[in-house]
Each structure stands twice: as structure tokens, then as C-alpha cells.
C-alpha positions in Angstrom: -47.2 -32.2 -15.4 -46.4 -35.3 -13.4 -43.5 -37.7 -14.3 -41.9 -40.7 -12.7 -38.2 -41.4 -12.9 -37.3 -45.1 -12.6 -33.8 -45.3 -11.1 -32.1 -42.9 -8.6 -28.7 -43.4 -10.1 -26.6 -40.6 -11.7 -28.9 -40.0 -14.7 -32.2 -40.5 -12.9 -31.3 -38.3 -9.9 -29.9 -35.4 -11.9 -32.7 -35.6 -14.5 -35.4 -35.8 -11.8 -34.0 -32.9 -9.8 -33.7 -30.7 -12.9 -37.2 -31.5 -14.2 -38.4 -30.6 -10.7 -36.5 -27.3 -11.0 -38.4 -26.7 -14.3 -41.6 -26.9 -12.2 -42.6 -30.5 -13.0 -44.0 -32.8 -10.3 -41.4 -35.6 -10.1 -41.3 -38.9 -8.3 -38.0 -40.8 -8.4 -38.2 -44.6 -7.8 -35.5 -46.8 -6.6 -35.4 -50.4 -5.3 -33.0 -49.7 -2.5 -34.8 -48.6 0.6 -31.6 -47.3 2.2 -30.9 -45.0 -0.8 -34.5 -43.7 -0.9 -34.4 -43.0 2.9 -31.1 -41.2 2.5 -32.4 -39.0 -0.3 -35.5 -38.1 1.6 -33.2 -36.9 4.4 -31.0 -34.9 2.0 -28.1 -37.3 1.8 -26.9 -37.6 -1.8 -25.2 -40.9 -2.8 -23.1 -39.4 -5.5 -20.9 -36.3 -5.7 -22.1 -33.8 -8.3 -21.6 -30.0 -7.7 -24.8 -28.3 -6.9 -27.0 -31.4 -6.8 -27.4 -31.5 -3.0 -28.8 -28.0 -3.1 -31.1 -28.7 -6.1 -32.5 -31.8 -4.4 -33.0 -30.1 -1.0 -34.9 -27.1 -2.5 -37.2 -29.1 -4.7 -38.0 -31.6 -2.0 -38.8 -28.7 0.4 -41.0 -27.1 -2.2 -42.9 -30.4 -2.9 -41.9 -30.9 -6.5 -39.5 -33.8 -5.9 -40.1 -36.9 -3.9 -38.6 -40.4 -3.6 -40.2 -43.8 -3.2 -39.6 -47.5 -3.5 -43.2 -48.0 -4.7 -43.1 -48.0 -8.5 -46.9 -48.5 -8.8 -47.6 -45.5 -6.7 -45.2 -43.3 -8.7 -46.5 -44.4 -12.1 -50.2 -43.9 -11.2 -51.4 -40.8 -12.8 -48.0 -39.9 -14.5 -48.0 -38.2 -17.9 -44.6 -39.7 -18.6 -42.4 -42.3 -17.1 -38.6 -42.2 -17.7 -36.4 -45.3 -17.6 -33.1 -44.3 -16.1 -31.8 -47.7 -15.0 -28.3 -49.0 -15.6 -27.1 -50.5 -18.8 -23.7 -51.9 -17.9 -21.4 -53.8 -20.3 -22.5 -57.4 -20.4 -19.9 -59.8 -19.4 -18.4 -61.9 -22.2 -19.4 -60.0 -25.3 -19.3 -56.2 -24.7 -22.9 -55.6 -25.5 -25.0 -53.4 -23.2 -27.0 -55.4 -20.6 -30.6 -54.4 -21.2 -32.2 -56.7 -18.6 -32.8 -53.8 -16.2 -34.5 -51.7 -18.9 -36.8 -54.5 -20.0 -37.7 -55.5 -16.5 -38.5 -51.9 -15.6 -40.6 -51.5 -18.8 -42.7 -54.5 -17.9 -43.2 -53.3 -14.3 -44.3 -49.8 -15.5 -46.7 -51.4 -18.0 -48.3 -53.5 -15.3 -48.6 -50.6 -12.9 -50.0 -48.0 -15.4 -53.5 -46.9 -14.7 -54.0 -44.9 -17.9 -52.3 -43.7 -21.1 -48.7 -42.5 -20.7 -45.5 -41.9 -22.5 -42.7 -44.4 -21.6 -39.4 -42.7 -22.2 -36.0 -44.4 -22.3 -33.5 -42.1 -20.7 -30.8 -44.8 -20.2 -28.2 -45.1 -22.9 -29.4 -48.1 -25.0 -28.4 -49.6 -28.4 -30.5 -49.4 -31.6 -33.6 -51.6 -31.4 -34.2 -51.2 -27.7 -37.2 -48.9 -28.2 -38.8 -51.5 -30.5 -38.3 -54.2 -27.9 -39.8 -52.0 -25.2 -42.8 -51.3 -27.4 -43.3 -55.1 -27.9 -43.1 -55.6 -24.1 -45.7 -53.0 -23.2 -48.0 -54.1 -25.9 -47.8 -57.7 -24.7 -48.3 -56.9 -21.1 -50.9 -54.2 -21.5 -52.7 -54.5 -24.9 -55.6 -52.6 -23.3 -53.6 -49.4 -22.7 -52.2 -46.7 -25.0 -48.6 -46.6 -23.9 -46.4 -44.6 -26.2 -42.7 -45.4 -26.3 -40.1 -42.7 -26.8 -36.3 -42.2 -26.5 -34.7 -39.2 -24.9 -30.9 -39.8 -24.5 -29.0 -37.9 -21.9 -25.8 -35.8 -22.7 -24.7 -35.1 -19.2 -21.0 -34.7 -18.3 -20.1 -35.7 -14.8 -19.0 -32.6 -12.9 -21.2 -30.2 -14.9 -24.4 -32.3 -15.3 -26.8 -29.7 -13.9 -25.6 -27.0 -16.3 -25.7 -29.6 -19.2 -29.4 -30.3 -18.3 -30.5 -26.7 -17.7 -28.5 -25.2 -20.6 -28.0 -28.1 -23.1 -26.6 -27.8 -26.6 -29.6 -29.7 -27.8 -32.4 -32.1 -26.7 -32.9 -35.2 -28.8 -36.3 -36.9 -28.7 -37.1 -40.1 -30.6 -40.8 -40.5 -31.0 -43.4 -42.4 -33.0 -46.5 -40.3 -32.4 -47.6 -36.7 -32.2 -48.8 -37.3 -28.6 -45.4 -38.5 -27.4 -43.7 -35.6 -29.1 -46.1 -33.1 -27.6 -45.6 -34.5 -24.1 -41.8 -34.3 -24.3 -41.8 -30.8 -25.9 -44.1 -29.7 -23.0 -41.6 -31.1 -20.5 -38.7 -29.2 -22.1 -40.7 -26.0 -22.7 -38.6 -24.0 -20.2 -35.7 -24.4 -22.6 -37.5 -22.4 -25.2 -36.5 -19.2 -23.4 -32.9 -19.9 -24.3 -33.8 -21.2 -27.7 -32.4 -24.7 -27.2 -32.7 -26.8 -30.4 -35.1 -29.8 -29.9 -34.4 -32.4 -32.5 -37.3 -34.9 -33.0 -36.4 -38.1 -34.8 -37.4 -41.7 -34.9 -36.5 -44.2 -32.2 -33.5 -45.7 -33.9 -32.1 -42.4 -34.8 -32.3 -41.0 -31.3 -30.7 -44.2 -29.9 -27.8 -44.1 -32.3 -27.2 -40.4 -31.9 -26.1 -40.8 -28.3 -23.7 -43.6 -29.1 -22.3 -41.8 -32.2 -21.7 -38.6 -30.2 -19.8 -40.3 -27.4 -17.8 -42.5 -29.8 -16.8 -39.5 -31.9 -15.5 -37.7 -28.8 -13.7 -40.8 -27.7 -12.0 -41.0 -31.1 -11.0 -37.4 -30.8 -9.4 -38.0 -27.4 -7.5 -41.0 -28.6 -6.4 -39.1 -31.7 -4.8 -36.3 -29.7 -3.2 -38.8 -27.4 -1.5 -40.4 -30.4 -0.5 -37.0 -31.7 1.0 -36.4 -28.2 3.1 -39.6 -28.5 4.4 -38.4 -31.9 5.2 -34.9 -30.5 7.4 -36.6 -27.9 9.4 -38.3 -30.7 9.8 -35.3 -32.9 10.2 -32.5 -30.3 6.8 -30.7 -31.0 4.4 -29.3 -28.4 1.0 -31.1 -28.4 -0.7 -28.1 -26.9 0.3 -25.8 -29.7 -0.6 -28.5 -32.2 -4.1 -28.9 -30.5 -4.5 -25.1 -30.6 -3.7 -25.0 -34.2 -6.2 -27.7 -34.9 -8.9 -26.4 -32.6 -8.9 -22.9 -34.2 -10.3 -24.6 -37.3 -14.0 -24.2 -36.9 -14.6 -27.6 -38.5 -12.6 -29.3 -35.7 -13.2 -27.2 -32.6 -11.1 -26.9 -29.4 -12.9 -29.3 -27.1 -11.6 -32.8 -26.3 -8.1 -32.1 -27.7 -6.4 -32.5 -24.3 -3.8 -35.3 -24.0 -3.8 -37.5 -21.0 -3.7 -41.1 -19.8 -6.8 -42.3 -21.6 -10.5 -41.7 -21.2 -12.6 -43.4 -18.5 -15.9 -42.9 -16.8 -19.4 -44.3 -17.0 -20.0 -43.5 -20.7 -17.2 -43.5 -23.1 -15.6 -46.9 -22.4 -19.0 -48.6 -22.2 -20.6 -46.8 -25.1 -17.7 -47.2 -27.6 -17.7 -50.9 -26.9 -21.4 -51.3 -27.2 -21.5 -49.3 -30.5 -18.7 -51.5 -31.9 -20.6 -54.7 -31.0 -23.8 -53.3 -32.5 -22.0 -52.4 -35.7 -20.5 -55.8 -36.0 -23.9 -57.5 -35.4 -25.5 -55.5 -38.2 -22.6 -56.1 -40.6 -21.3 -52.5 -40.6 -18.2 -52.8 -38.5 -16.7 -49.5 -37.3 -13.0 -50.0 -37.4 -12.2 -46.5 -36.1 -14.2 -47.2 -32.9 -12.6 -50.7 -32.6 -9.2 -49.2 -32.8 -10.1 -46.5 -30.3 -11.2 -49.0 -27.7 -8.0 -51.1 -28.1 -5.7 -48.0 -28.0 -7.4 -46.5 -24.9 -7.0 -49.8 -23.0 -3.4 -50.1 -23.9 -2.7 -46.5 -23.1 -3.7 -46.7 -19.5 -1.3 -49.6 -18.9 1.4 -47.8 -20.8 1.2 -45.0 -18.2 2.3 -47.3 -15.5 5.2 -48.4 -17.6 6.2 -44.7 -17.9 6.4 -44.4 -14.2 8.6 -47.5 -13.8 10.9 -46.3 -16.6 11.2 -42.9 -14.9 12.3 -44.7 -11.8 15.2 -46.3 -13.7 13.3 -49.4 -14.8 12.8 -50.8 -11.3 10.0 -49.8 -8.9 10.7 -52.4 -6.2 10.5 -50.8 -2.8 10.1 -47.3 -4.3 7.4 -45.0 -2.9 5.1 -43.4 -5.6 2.7 -40.6 -4.7 -0.4 -40.6 -6.8 -2.6 -37.5 -7.0 -6.2 -38.1 -8.2 -8.0 -41.4 -8.4 -11.4 -40.5 -10.0 -11.6 -40.6 -13.8 -12.0 -36.8 -13.9 -12.3 -33.8 -11.5 -15.5 -32.8 -9.8 -16.8 -36.4 -9.5 -16.4 -39.4 -7.2 -16.9 -41.8 -10.1 -14.2 -44.5 -10.3 -15.6 -46.4 -13.3 -12.9 -47.1 -15.9 -10.6 -44.5 -14.3 -7.0 -44.6 -15.4 -6.0 -45.2 -11.8 -7.7 -48.6 -12.0 -5.1 -49.7 -14.6 -2.1 -47.7 -13.4 -2.1 -48.5 -9.6 -2.4 -52.3 -9.8 0.4 -52.4 -12.3 2.6 -50.3 -10.1 1.8 -52.5 -7.1 2.6 -55.6 -9.1 6.0 -53.9 -10.0 6.8 -53.6 -6.3 6.0 -50.0 -5.7 4.5 -48.7 -2.5 1.6 -46.3 -3.3 0.6 -43.2 -1.4 -2.6 -41.9 -3.0 -4.8 -38.8 -2.4 -8.0 -37.7 -4.0 -10.1 -34.7 -3.0 -13.1 -37.0 -2.7 -11.2 -39.2 -0.3 -10.8 -43.0 -0.5 -14.6 -43.4 -1.1 -15.3 -45.8 -3.9 -11.5 -46.2 -4.5 -11.2 -48.8 -1.7 -13.6 -51.1 -3.5 -11.7 -50.9 -6.8 -8.0 -50.6 -6.0 -5.7 -53.3 -4.7 -4.9 -53.8 -1.0 -1.7 -52.1 0.1 -2.5 -48.7 -1.3 -2.1 -46.1 1.5 -4.7 -43.3 1.3 -3.2 -39.9 2.3 -5.0 -37.0 4.0 -3.7 -34.3 1.5 -1.5 -33.9 -1.6 1.5 -33.0 0.5 0.9 -35.9 2.8 0.9 -38.2 -0.2 4.2 -36.6 -1.5 5.9 -37.0 1.9 9.0 -39.2 1.4 8.0 -40.2 -2.1 10.5 -41.2 -4.7 8.2 -40.2 -7.6 4.9 -38.3 -7.9 2.2 -39.0 -10.5 -0.6 -36.6 -11.4 -3.5 -38.7 -12.7 -6.6 -36.4 -12.2 -6.3 -32.7 -12.7 -8.3 -31.4 -9.7 -8.0 -27.6 -9.3 -6.3 -27.9 -5.9 -3.4 -29.8 -7.5 -2.9 -27.0 -10.1 -2.3 -24.6 -7.2 0.4 -26.7 -5.4 3.7 -25.1 -4.9 6.5 -26.9 -6.7 8.9 -25.9 -4.0 6.8 -27.4 -1.2 6.3 -30.6 -3.2 10.1 -30.8 -3.7 10.7 -30.3 0.0 8.2 -33.0 0.9 9.5 -35.6 -1.5 12.6 -37.8 -1.1 13.0 -38.2 -4.9 12.8 -35.8 -7.7 10.7 -37.6 -10.3 7.3 -36.0 -11.4 5.1 -37.5 -14.1 2.3 -35.0 -15.0 -0.1 -37.1 -17.0 -2.6 -34.2 -17.3 -0.1 -31.4 -18.3 -1.5 -29.4 -15.4 1.8 -27.8 -14.3 4.3 -25.4 -15.9 7.4 -27.4 -17.0 9.8 -24.5 -16.4 8.5 -24.0 -12.8 8.8 -27.7 -12.0 12.3 -28.0 -13.4 13.3 -24.8 -11.5 12.1 -26.4 -8.3 14.6 -29.3 -9.0 12.3 -31.9 -10.5 13.0 -34.3 -13.3 9.7 -33.5 -14.8 7.8 -35.4 -17.6 4.5 -34.5 -19.1 2.5 -35.7 -22.1 3.4 -34.6 -25.6 5.6 -31.7 -24.6 9.4 -31.4 -25.2 
């Protein structure tokens, strides 16, 4: 089979490379010539473990190619996937669908024969119907079937999530569209992956509902952690007691400074706005959005309080800037709320992330010093804050950290370290939801 993937961003690049690994002939389209040229030469614009190897091997074997020529990619394709951005629209919180609709029109104009046009981007309910209206208006002479195939990829483990998913959801309106998508995902039959075929609206809503539920779960355990601190309980034992209940499950019960990334903040907000528009407000999601925003700011206040209420002229080492480990994604990362607030409070920031300054320089305020290592960041610091739980931070020696630092304050906002070991090293150690 031949497919075209419109968009060489995170979703398009990972999905295209994985489909190629399945044996499909894949052409990935992007409007940026520099990005396309870089991909042709094996330079990957994002950090995702294993993606560079997957792209290199499939380009070498002729199953994966990159172009700026949409018409050339669409010509002769059995299916075309829309994997363009749907950022939060300024002013109202809705998803900005202008890129999706523009791409749909371009595909319809370029199509040379019948094809299945699949929305891979995360889009609100009703998008598939609007895409259908666009292609029928532009090409009434051609049988273009519209489908939805939402992605459920976690940054840092996206290739595994694609190759060994919990499920595949396809929203279809015809037997032909369903047959094409089932054929594309046929390699997953070997591991008996459930493929759920639904209508367009159901598929679109499933993605938002799944992400919103996980976001609610994260915010719930964060509120439980706050209560644990007040009553002297241990949030990890509480989470374990909850997670052993098969109805609840263990995942996403890890307290921290609030969720970030490209999906949860954007999708919870979009779902809340959609629900309001249709007269079925989701108060749980509304509360989750508000709580998560406030929590990130509250983390900076914790740091200032640990410094005695005044951060003026104090040096704060920050370990981890990306929103989670194994990614270079800074979107909605807790660091974007915590560091500016600390700078405004007069603190001097020494930050280190295993992915380097990278995108951080574009997002964080001037005056942040980017260190070469964790110990370099800690050198002479009055306080140290762990914001992202990269594995290399877990292995740090508390004694070496203590020797490097001037002060003795550590705020572990990911509960990555052993409290007893940190206190034994001489730290005034604080974590989340632990006595």
C-alpha cells in the first residue's frame, strides 16, 4: 500500500516511520524545505528514542521518503493522513483547525483518484464532518472517503506505543474506508491488538476523553498528595493502595508539579470548550485545567518558602526543563511556570537538562544560566529543585550534591530520591506528599 503523511511534526514523523516499518510505502510531506532536507539526510528535528534509527533504516530500504511536493505525494496514494498541528486558539481555548482544513482542501485538489483521507491530528467532534464537506465541495467528481484515526502516542515511548498499542481506534463511514485502515494495521493482528471501528464523532471524542481522564487522574493524586502533607500520610502508599484495585489501576498516580506536554493541557481545554458549546459542560475537566495551572505556580512559591520566604540574590539549581524525561518537548512544561516566577522573585537560576538548552532558550526568561551537568548546576547553589525525573538524576550521589552546593535545601518535586539518604547527606529535603 501507498500512503502520504501530511505533516512531519511529532505525530506525522513517528507515524510515518512506523507505517514504513510495517512495510507500507510512505511519503511524508512538510512545507518547510529545510526540515525536509534535514530528514533526507538523517537529521531528526525532535528527540524521540529510537526514531533516528527507524527513519534511517526505512529511508535506506526505500519505504520512507520526504518531500515538500504535496501533489506528488498524494498522487496514487491509497490513504492520506492529516497530521498537522491543532494548537490552542488564542482567546477562546478551542483547537485551531485552520491547518487541518487547509490541508484537506490541498489534498482534495491534488487527488488523482479515489482515496481515504484520514485525520490523525487530535481534533474536536465535528471536524470529520467539516472535512467531508470541504472535499465534496472541492472535488465533487471524486470518491474521497473521510476517516478518523486518533493517535495515542506518549512522548518518550512513541514507537512502542505505535508498534504495540493498547488499541487502534478508527472512525469510518464506509466499508471501503474501514477495509483500507484495517489493511494498514494488519501487522498488529499478530499481537491481537484490538481495532475498534466507530463513527467519526465517536473516534474524535474518544481521544479527548482518554486524555482528559488521565489528566483528571493526575490532578486527583496531586490533591491527595497535598492532603497527605497536612495529615502525615505517604502519598506513594496511598497510590499503591488505590492502584492495586483493578478498577483504578496503578498508572498515572504519581504526584508531581502538574502535567504538561503537547497533549493534556491542550486537549483538556479543547474538550472543556467543546462541552460548553454543546450545552454539556464538564465541570471535572474545568476544575482540572484550573487546578493544574495553579499548581505549577504554587511550586515556585514552595521554593521561595523553603528559602525562608525571600529568594532575592539566592542561587537556585534546577534539574530538568522538559515536561517529562526522554523528550526535548518544552510545551506547557512546569519549568515554564516555575522559573519565570523564581526569576521575578529575585533568584539566580542555574539550570541543567540532559537535552541541553535546546528549545528552553526560546521559552524561558533571560538571565537563566544553562549548566553543563547536574553537578555544575548545583555548584554554589543555595537550593536545588528537581523538576523532571530523568534517570541520570536518580543516580546522583547525595553526598556529591551536598559537597557541590553552598546551601542545604532540596525540593524534589518528582519524589525521585530517597528521603532518608538525602537527610543523611545533610539536606533539608522536601518532596511531594511524603511526611
